[in-house]
C-alpha angles and dihedrals in degrees: 000000000000088000091055092048092049090049092050093049091047092050092048092050090048091050092050090048091051092049092049092047091048092047093052092043093052090042088054090046094053094046091088100032140048115280130248118296098019122149123178119189088341094308118123103235105175111137094006127124120234089253092055092047091049091052092050093047091048091051090050092050095047115133121177102201141020122209123220124195120198112178103305095339126099126204132183125215117202098215095207090057092059093046093251114177136177117206129180096178098111097046094041092048091047091058091041093053091054097054122098113223093207092058093070089108090063090072094055110112093004132105117277115265115239121197133186121211131180124228133226116243125208136175143163104266092193090058091052090050092050091048091051089056088072093055095070088219097180090063094057123099105036141309114343102191132079112246130189119195142131112280116192112290092338095087120216107359127191111223113197115192093170095104096073103055120125120226112234091208093053093045092051092048091049092049092049092048092050093048091048087054092053095252115142100176104067124184114191110220137203090273086080093059119106138180104246123219114266119241120235090255092052092049089053090053091050091050090047090052091055091053094047092047089062086068100032093054095058121105117241119175133182115196109212120188096265105015144027119240115204113192112239124225088258090054087057092044089055089061094060125094112246131213127228090279094055093253125124109279123229128223127225090278093055095252127125116273130232136156137195088264095052091046090051092049092050094046090048091056090049100045106028093080086065091055112094092183105112087355112087133145107195130192108219127218091264096051098262124128129229134184118222123190099175138066139075100264128094146065114294122181113215092241094173092058091043091050091054092055094039093051090061092052091044092050092046090055096237108181092214133028126181130172146149104238127231119243129221091196131019129202126206090258139030129231132035095321100051092150091072129196099303119067148120118252120198112192106197094189091056097033089227137126122216124193118200120192116191089342095308122113104235104162138030124183138174112236142184115223134185120327105257093190090062095036094248091136118173105246114253121223145082114296140171124226108261098193145319127239136181125220101006130165114225113213128194138156092274105021146047113192132175118218130183096209127037123180109175119201099164131019106288092355125098150129113277145149121264111208090176090069118084118247109277093017093125134101127016117076098319091116092063093072107000103035130135129270087265104297124113109254115206137179109268096243092051097047089046089059090047090051091055097048106031115089131201111279094026108147118250115198117197117184148148125202090227093063103023108033125131122219127227090274093056093253122134112259090204126352114227114241 
């Protein structure tokens, strides 16, 4: 029995000795490494030195490239090329220094301890700056020069793209801050936009725009009979003298330049579209359209006289100008359709005459027009009847012909009978070889009716599709001379 007791005591003492020895051995082991059950940033750190843990955390955090977005541009930074480094040493060591090696037993049987530590980031800022040089940052985001050109009806318009320029310095600082914060997808915001300094040339354009606006912002109105025409800023811009670059020129006093000629040119561009004289688009009896740039019928503003009066107001700097313009020629009607509903239509291609009265076709006649073979073409255009005369003798260099009815629409050209032509010898292709000297020959009974119903001033439209046609875009195929 004593032997058993001695054995038991000896065994117990040995066990205690073993435990103590093991405890002190493990305590000594854990004095230079992390204790049992330690996780840092998801890395199992038990038995590792701070240096080993740092290496593993750095490997885990490794990123090869960072991406930078500036407006619609994308750039890639190779982090190794800018000396970018991630280091957890300080934070890992801070945790390591606070642990007690002899407390390793406290973790036995308990949940593992997980810790999160933040790294230190470092990079070569000069390398980032040099890399940003290749991005041409100041050219991103839109136009970066001041331009001054005519824009539609708005006249000369200053376009300043200076407000959307990115500052290289601000972009670089933003990129560095983001990388030092561990961000690798970097979007450059509006806080990196700056207003660049204007160049001397750009400042001159801005000052020029201010001077031109003093003219462009004035109100100039021409009161036509059925509409009011307000000159646009571009109409005014067209009156200014331009330099070799197409910009408004300045005189010796630094003011914009204009002359009577430039004012006339600008006013002509503005008002000539409202002149129908030598500028008619006509819808023919069969629904086709022709353009006619000749004749003696139509509304024609006396632009030269208007320019003389307008120049004085323009030079005086009047803020508002309003007038009812004088006309050199007047049609029966105003507006786009100055021909009206009653007119004579001579279709050279068809060799027919059509008379419309109040929009209703009341008379059709075959005709013979100028002899094309001998170049006696009947002149195309829009005319007005000069006068009518009975029993007249037509005299030319090679002819002397008596006619009963004469309706003149252009000097020495008119509608008349042709008794020398056989009955029925009108229309068709007679005019190609046996046409008139340019007048419109008609059967006696037809021209007699015309004589009775056509009044002085009635429009006479003479056209051929060959010379006066309009294409599908509304453009003249060939303008009649």
